[in-house]
C-alpha positions, 0 to 999 in steps of 0.5 A: 190768200182769198179776199173772203181769208182776208176779210175773216182774219180781220172779223178776229183780230177786231174780235179778239183787240175787241175782247182784249180791250174789254179785259183791262177795262174790266181789270182796271176797274178791279184795281180801282174798286180795291184802291178805293175800299182801302182808301175809304177805309183807312180814311173812315179810321184816321176819322172816325167820324165819318162813319156816322153816315149824317157827319159824312154825308155834311162834310162830303157836302162843305167837301164838294162845294169848296172844291168846286169853288176851286174850279172844279166842275161836278163833273170833274169831280164825280169822274175823280171820285170814280176813278175815270178822271185823275188830278197832277199835284201842278193842279193850279186847283190842288195847289188852291188847296193846299195854300189854303189849308196851310194859311187856313 
């Protein structure tokens, strides 16, 4: 196999990997969008006042302030909201959130 043939084969493999990576990223985004829609719908059913945009905005503001007081950054909250960052229940901040709810 010539050096040219090796370069062509390598380029073809790089292209294939790039396409596969893009497909996986797109699939992940679509799965998260479906998950987010289901979660938002279920939350709205359980907390009907969030259907009112003004009340929902107030709740979101208070929630964001509380989570920031626990140590989450704005970037972490945004990335978590859009599914780009995950938080473990072992995270001290989530443990503090549960504790606050239990002792409120």
